N, C-alpha and C positions, 0 to 999 in steps of 0.2 A: 747508249743512253746518254742523255746529258746531265750534267752536274745539277741543273736547275730543276730538273725533273724527279731528282731523287730526294726522299725524304730528309730532312735533317734531325739532329738529336733534339733541338729544341721543339720540334713539333710532338715528341713523346713525352715531354716533360707535363707533369701534373701541376695544376697550380697549388699553392702553399696550402689552401683549405682543404683540398681533396688528397693530399698525401696521406698514405696508409701509415699506422704506427709502426715503429720498428721492433725488432724481434726482442729487443731488451724492454721496450716500453710494454709490449704484451705481457713479458714475463713478470715485470712490475705488477701490472694490473691483476695478473692471476693470483700472485703472492697476496695482494691486499684482498681478494676475494676469498682467498682460502682462510686468511687470518680472520675476516668477517664472519664467514661461515663457521669457524671453531667458535668464535665468540657468541654467535647466535645459538648454536649447539649447546654451549655452556649454560647459556641464559635459560634456555627452553627447559634444559634438565633441573635446573634450579626453580624455575616456575612448577614444573610438573611435579617435583618433591615436594614443594609447598602445597600444592593443589590435593594432593594424595595425603598429606598430613591433616590438612584442613578437613578433609572428607571423614578421615578417621575420627577427628576430635568430634566432629558433628555427628557421627554414629555413636561415639560414646556418649555424648550429651543426650542423645535422642534416648538411650538406654536408660540413663540416669533420671531423664524425665518421666518415662515411663513407669521406673519402678517407684519414683515419688509420687506420681499420681496415683497408682495402686495404694500405696500406704496411706495417702491423703483419703481416698474413698473409702478404705477400710477404717481409718479413724474416725470419719464421719458418719458410718455407719454404726461404730461402737458408742459414740458419744449420743447418737440418736437413741440406741438402744438403752443406753444408761440413763438418759432424761426420761425415757418412757418408765422404765422401772422404778426411777426416783418419783416420778408423778403417780404411779400406781401405789407405791409404798406410802407416799405423802396422802393420797386419798384414804387408802385404808386406815392410817394411823388417825387421821381426823375423823373419820366414819366410826372407827373404834372408840376413839376417846368420847365422841358423842354418844355413842350406844352405852358406855361405861357410866357416863353421866346420868343417861337417861334412866338406865337400870337402878342407880343409887337413888335417884328421886322416886322411881315407883316404889323402892323397898321402903323407903322413908314414909311414903304417903299409907302403904299397906300397913306400916307399924303404928302409924297413927290412927288409921281406923281401927284397930284392934283395942287401943287403949280408952278404958271409960273416960267419960267426959271431964270427970273431976281432976283425974290424974294426968290429962293432957298439959302440955307447957302453955303458958299464956299466949305466947304468939300464934299457937295453932288454934286455941279458942278464938282469939281476936280474929284470925283469918276466918273462921266458920262464922262469927258473927257479922264480920262485914260481908260475907256472901250470902248471909241471909237477907240482907237488906234488901 
């Protein structure tokens, strides 16, 4: 074989842009990737813990809101019942007062009817005279 036919070392050299990384460079990249992975894991754990805490707080808030809603409905019913009772009592009182006044007027009129004409008060006699006209 002739020397010119043989491959030279220069034929097997790669261009600078195609040279693979060295073992040291690969180790550095791996260490960087592991560091980033650990940092990402810590961040995910922090975010996960915060999400769980937020979910727990939301659950507690929903329970409190449900209890408050129940109390508000009970209070609303109680107020409506109290208002209805107060209205009934007010109606009863005003009707009772009217009935009592009417009974007193009737009693006075009956008492006036029993009195002889001479012993009636002047205002009653005047009232009769006016109604006679």
